[in-house]
C-alpha positions as CSV (number, residue, x, y, z in Angstrom):
1,M,92.5,104.5,64.5
2,S,90.1,105.3,62.0
3,L,88.3,102.3,60.2
4,L,89.4,103.7,56.9
5,E,92.9,103.4,57.6
6,R,94.9,100.4,56.0
7,A,97.1,98.2,58.2
8,V,100.6,98.8,57.0
9,F,103.2,95.9,57.4
10,K,106.9,97.2,57.9
11,N,108.1,94.0,56.2
12,R,106.4,93.6,52.6
13,W,106.8,89.9,52.7
14,L,105.0,89.5,56.0
15,P,101.2,89.5,54.7
16,Y,102.1,86.4,52.4
17,V,103.8,84.7,55.2
18,L,100.6,84.8,57.3
19,V,98.4,83.4,54.5
20,L,100.8,80.8,53.2
21,P,99.6,78.3,55.5
22,Q,96.0,78.8,54.3
23,I,97.0,78.5,50.8
24,V,99.0,75.5,51.1
25,I,96.0,73.9,53.1
26,T,93.5,75.1,50.3
27,L,96.0,73.7,47.5
28,V,96.7,70.3,49.2
29,F,93.1,69.3,50.6
30,F,91.2,71.1,47.9
31,F,92.6,71.7,44.7
32,W,94.8,68.8,44.4
33,P,92.1,66.2,45.3
34,A,89.9,67.9,42.6
35,F,92.8,67.7,40.2
36,Q,93.3,64.0,40.8
37,S,89.5,63.4,40.7
38,L,89.4,64.9,37.2
39,R,92.4,63.0,36.1
40,L,91.3,59.6,37.4
41,S,87.8,60.2,35.8
42,L,89.3,59.7,32.5
43,L,91.2,56.6,33.3
44,R,90.6,52.8,34.1
45,V,92.5,51.7,37.0
46,S,92.8,48.0,38.2
47,P,91.8,47.4,41.9
48,F,95.4,47.2,43.1
49,G,96.6,50.3,41.3
50,D,98.9,48.5,39.0
51,R,97.5,49.0,35.6
52,V,96.0,52.2,34.2
53,F,94.2,52.7,31.1
54,F,93.1,55.9,29.3
55,V,89.5,55.6,28.4
56,G,88.4,59.2,27.9
57,L,84.9,60.0,28.6
58,R,83.7,56.2,28.8
59,N,83.4,56.4,32.6
60,F,80.9,59.2,32.0
61,Q,79.0,57.4,29.3
62,Q,78.6,54.2,31.6
63,L,77.7,56.6,34.4
64,F,74.9,58.4,32.4
65,S,73.4,55.1,31.1
66,S,73.3,53.6,34.5
67,V,69.7,53.2,36.0
68,E,71.4,52.7,39.5
69,Y,72.9,56.2,39.0
70,R,69.9,57.8,37.8
71,I,68.0,56.5,41.1
72,S,70.8,58.1,43.2
73,V,70.3,61.5,41.5
74,V,66.7,61.2,42.3
75,N,67.6,60.2,45.7
76,T,70.2,63.1,46.1
77,I,67.5,65.8,44.8
78,V,64.9,64.3,47.4
79,F,67.4,64.5,50.0
80,T,69.1,67.6,49.4
81,L,65.8,69.5,49.2
82,G,64.3,67.6,52.2
83,V,67.4,68.6,54.5
84,T,67.6,72.2,53.1
85,F,63.6,73.0,54.2
86,V,63.7,71.1,57.2
87,T,66.7,72.6,58.8
88,L,65.6,76.1,57.4
89,I,62.2,76.1,58.9
90,V,62.7,74.2,62.2
91,S,65.7,76.4,63.0
92,L,63.7,79.5,62.1
93,V,61.0,78.7,64.2
94,A,63.4,77.9,67.0
95,A,65.2,81.0,66.6
96,L,62.1,83.1,66.9
97,L,61.3,81.3,70.2
98,A,64.8,81.6,71.4
99,N,64.7,85.4,70.5
100,Q,61.7,86.2,73.1
101,K,62.2,87.7,76.4
102,I,61.9,84.7,78.6
103,R,63.4,83.3,81.7
104,G,66.3,81.1,81.3
105,R,66.9,82.3,77.5
106,P,70.5,81.8,77.6
107,L,70.4,78.2,78.5
108,Y,67.8,77.4,76.0
109,R,70.2,79.1,73.4
110,T,73.0,76.9,74.4
111,L,71.1,73.8,74.3
112,L,69.6,74.6,71.0
113,L,73.3,74.9,69.5
114,V,74.5,71.6,71.3
115,P,73.7,69.4,68.1
116,Y,76.0,71.1,65.8
117,G,78.9,69.9,68.0
118,I,78.1,66.3,67.3
119,A,79.7,64.5,64.7
120,P,77.3,63.4,61.9
121,P,78.1,59.7,62.4
122,V,77.8,59.8,66.2
123,A,74.4,61.6,65.7
124,G,73.5,58.8,63.2
125,V,74.2,56.2,65.7
126,V,71.9,58.0,68.6
127,W,69.0,58.4,66.0
128,L,69.6,54.5,64.7
129,F,69.0,53.3,68.5
130,L,66.1,56.0,68.7
131,F,64.1,54.7,65.6
132,H,65.1,51.0,65.7
133,P,62.3,49.0,65.1
134,A,62.9,46.5,67.7
135,Y,64.2,48.3,70.6
136,G,63.8,52.0,69.7
137,I,62.1,54.4,72.0
138,V,60.4,55.9,69.3
139,Q,59.0,52.7,68.0
140,Y,57.6,51.7,71.6
141,L,55.8,55.1,72.2
142,F,54.4,54.7,68.6
143,S,52.9,51.4,69.5
144,F,50.7,53.1,72.2
145,F,48.6,55.0,69.4
146,T,49.2,53.1,66.3
147,D,49.9,49.5,64.8
148,W,51.9,50.9,62.1
149,E,55.8,50.0,62.2
150,L,58.7,52.6,61.7
151,N,60.6,49.8,60.1
152,W,63.3,51.8,58.1
153,Y,65.0,48.6,57.1
154,V,62.2,47.3,54.7
155,D,60.6,50.8,54.0
156,G,62.3,53.0,51.8
157,A,60.5,56.2,52.5
158,V,60.9,55.8,56.2
159,A,64.4,55.5,55.7
160,M,64.8,58.4,53.5
161,A,62.9,60.5,56.2
162,L,64.9,59.0,59.0
163,V,68.4,60.3,57.2
164,I,66.6,63.6,56.2
165,L,65.6,64.1,60.1
166,T,68.8,63.0,61.5
167,S,70.9,65.2,59.0
168,A,68.6,68.3,59.6
169,W,69.0,68.0,63.4
170,T,73.0,67.8,63.0
171,H,72.9,71.2,61.3
172,L,70.2,72.9,63.4
173,G,72.7,74.6,65.7
174,Y,74.5,76.3,62.5
175,D,71.1,77.7,61.3
176,I,70.0,78.9,64.7
177,A,73.0,80.8,65.2
178,F,72.9,82.7,62.0
179,F,69.0,83.4,62.5
180,L,69.4,84.6,66.3
181,A,72.2,87.0,65.0
182,G,69.9,88.2,62.1
183,L,67.0,88.7,64.6
184,Q,69.0,90.6,66.9
185,L,69.9,93.1,64.3
186,I,66.3,93.8,63.4
187,P,65.5,97.4,64.8
188,R,62.8,97.0,67.4
189,E,61.2,100.2,66.4
190,L,60.1,98.6,62.9
191,L,58.4,95.7,64.8
192,E,56.7,98.3,67.3
193,A,55.5,100.5,64.4
194,A,53.7,97.5,62.6
195,S,52.2,96.6,66.0
196,V,50.8,100.1,66.2
197,D,49.5,99.9,62.7
198,G,47.6,97.0,63.8
199,A,49.9,94.2,62.4
200,T,49.3,90.7,63.9
201,P,52.3,88.6,65.1
202,F,51.8,86.8,61.8
203,Q,51.9,89.9,59.4
204,R,55.0,91.3,61.3
205,L,56.7,88.1,60.7
206,L,55.6,88.0,57.1
207,H,56.3,91.6,56.2
208,V,58.9,92.8,58.4
209,T,60.9,90.0,59.9
210,L,61.2,87.8,56.9
211,P,62.1,90.5,54.3
212,L,65.1,91.9,56.5
213,L,66.4,88.3,57.3
214,S,66.3,87.3,53.6
215,P,70.2,87.8,53.3
216,V,70.5,85.4,56.0
217,I,67.8,82.9,54.5
218,F,69.6,83.2,51.4
219,F,73.2,82.4,52.7
220,L,71.7,79.3,54.4
221,V,69.9,77.9,51.7
222,V,73.1,77.7,50.0
223,M,75.1,76.4,53.0
224,N,72.3,73.7,53.8
225,M,72.6,72.5,50.1
226,I,76.1,72.3,50.3
227,Y,76.0,70.5,53.5
228,A,73.3,68.1,52.2
229,L,75.2,67.0,49.0
230,F,78.8,66.6,50.8
231,D,78.8,66.1,54.7
232,T,75.8,63.9,55.3
233,F,78.0,60.7,54.2
234,G,78.5,59.9,57.9
235,V,74.7,60.0,58.8
236,I,73.7,57.7,55.7
237,H,76.7,55.3,56.5
238,A,75.9,54.9,60.2
239,I,72.3,54.4,59.7
240,T,71.2,52.9,56.5
241,R,74.3,52.4,54.5
242,G,72.2,53.5,51.4
243,G,69.6,51.0,51.8
244,P,66.9,49.4,51.9
245,G,68.3,48.5,48.6
246,T,69.3,52.0,47.2
247,A,66.4,53.7,48.7
248,T,68.8,56.3,50.4
249,E,71.9,56.0,48.0
250,T,72.8,59.4,47.1
251,L,75.6,60.5,44.9
252,V,78.3,61.0,47.6
253,Y,77.4,57.3,49.0
254,K,77.3,55.8,45.5
255,A,80.7,57.5,44.8
256,Y,81.9,55.8,48.1
257,K,80.6,52.3,47.3
258,D,82.2,52.2,43.8
259,G,85.2,53.6,44.7
260,F,86.2,51.9,48.1
261,L,83.7,48.9,48.0
262,A,83.6,48.0,44.2
263,M,87.4,49.4,43.8
264,N,86.0,51.2,40.6
265,M,88.2,54.2,41.0
266,G,87.3,55.6,37.5
267,S,83.7,55.4,37.9
268,S,83.8,56.9,41.5
269,S,86.2,60.1,40.2
270,A,83.7,60.5,37.3
271,Q,81.0,60.7,40.0
272,S,82.9,62.9,42.0
273,V,83.4,65.4,38.9
274,V,79.7,65.5,38.5
275,L,78.8,65.9,42.2
276,M,81.1,69.0,42.2
277,V,79.8,70.3,39.0
278,L,76.1,69.9,40.2
279,A,77.3,71.7,43.2
280,I,78.6,74.7,41.4
281,I,75.4,74.5,39.0
282,F,73.3,74.8,42.2
283,T,75.1,77.5,43.7
284,W,75.1,79.6,40.5
285,L,71.2,79.1,40.0
286,Q,70.8,80.3,43.3
287,F,72.9,83.5,43.0
288,R,71.3,83.9,39.5
289,F,67.7,83.8,40.2
290,I,67.1,83.6,44.1
291,E,69.4,86.6,45.2
292,R,67.4,88.9,43.3
293,R,64.6,88.7,45.8
294,V,67.1,89.2,48.5
295,S,66.9,92.8,50.1
296,Y,70.3,93.9,51.6
């Protein structure tokens, strides 16, 4: 069969039947919750849900005038940028090393992909015990070299660094898989030609490998930012619960606290809408400005 030939279904309704389950899942689990969040953001709901009042944009006004919310916005920016760049840099280095011709390479690649199979809450618990200031192995090893304590219970900067590293670690396997696939598609002739011309390994990386990997890098930047914005709740909840104070309280975690702990569904829904709009704006900005530097 030619690659240009189109698949022809004898029953014209069969294609619609095949895609129907995905359409139903998308409508039920994506569009319907988004519509409900948008509706509830305009309402004030009692904790038991028995009384509903239309308040218009008052939830958004109170949100943007809140000092705590502005702090969570700053925390989210720091957290998202930290997770994105730490994941990209570490996964790129790991993929470059795993792409070398060494003995046991399949085993190393498999081990590098293992963290992606661990659920974020589980990863959070593992790193909590590793970095616990009282009985963590990392603090024990640090005690041989310095008196400084990695006490993320009282130090907000240490807590933020810990949740960034944990979140990045759980997503490393995803990025490494894409980087490995991109590295294997780079023609060896280009690297050999650059080597013959006298280029050092760093120059080959900078002027040959990275430009050819730019579509993969661009894709991973977008996916890492979306992951940091939405899928890292389990890590923060397992380790710091937004603390100490509000040092690691990101937008998604504040929406959870206001909605499920404070039972303020209107404010929580407004925060969800703002978070969704921010994700759309960040993605649009990346496609609008960063994609211009991508070489396909």
